[in-house]
C-alpha positions, 0 to 999 in steps of 0.5 A: 378648078384645080388646074388653075393651081396644078397646071403642069400636067395637061393630059391624062398621059402626062398625069400617068407618066408623072404619078405612076412611078410613085404608085408602083413604088419606084419613086419615094412619094406617098399618094393618098385619096381624100374620101368624103362619104365614100367618094374620092374628093381630093388627093394628098401626098408626102415625100422627103424634101431631100429626095427631090434636090431640085425642090430642096434648092428652092425651099432650103429646109434641110434634112428631116423635112417632109413636103406635102401637097393637097388638092380638093378636086371636087368643087362641091367639097371646097369650102367645107373645112375639109382641107384643114381637117385633112392636113391636120390628120395627115400630118399627125397620122402619116407625115410625123409617124416617120421618126426622122421627120421633124417638120413638114413644108408646102409651097402655095402660090401667093394668090391661092388664098383659100389654100394657104388659109387651109394650111394656116388653119392646120397649124402651118406658119408662113415662114418665107416667100419663095419663087417656084416656076417663076411665080411667088409662093408662100413657104408654109411650115409645121413643126413636129408637135 
C-alpha cells in the first residue's frame, strides 16, 4: 500500500542502493524504524534540507530546516493514530534535539489525505503548495516549540 506514494524504487536492489549510504554513515540522513509491540511497522527519516540542494530548490525553506519522511508500512498498523504519535515524538526527541534546527518540513502528495492529516495532527501546518516529481504536494511545516 505504501508503494502508491513511495513509488520511486521498484526493486530490492534500488532500495539498497538508495538507503545503504545513509545507513553506513556516508550520507547525512538519519533513518529509524517505527516499532509497535516489538514489531517493525514503519520507517521515519530526517535530514537537513540544505544537504539536499535539489529538494531545497523545490521547497525554498532556507537554513536550519530539517526534512522528515514517514511511512507506516504494515497495513494493519494504519489508522491507529501511530503516524501522528510517531511524528510528534520524533520531532521532539530527534529533529529538534539538534540546536540549529528551527523548523521541520515535509511534502505530502495532495491526494494522500491520510498522510497530511497525520502531519496536521502532529502540529504541522500546510504552508504552501509545491510541485514535486510533476505532482502537486502540500508543504507541511512545524516550528520549534
